[in-house]
C-alpha positions, 0 to 999 in steps of 0.5 A: 343565256348560260342555259340556251348556249349549252343546249345548243352545244349539247345538241350540235355534241360539242365538247369545246367550241364557242357560240356566238351571239348578240343581242337586238337593243331594240326588243331583245332578241337573242341571235345566235350567229356562230357556232365554232367548234373548235376554239379560236384559240388553238395555236396548233390544232393538229396536234392537239386533236390528232387531225387538221379540222379545216381538211374535214371542213373543206371536205363536208362543205364539197359534199354539201356545195350544189354541182 
């Protein structure tokens, strides 16, 4: 599990963040369902990372949204 999560983080070029997963009890399949590129525990992201990550996220989502 650790190697898989590290591989995902490396592929996404994440330096910090969280990857959430669940294990299907029926078959033991692991499903990754949430990748956060910023920890949910950062109280003051603007001062910690030097920019407002939510503004950049919204800007990115707007470029991907169908017009």
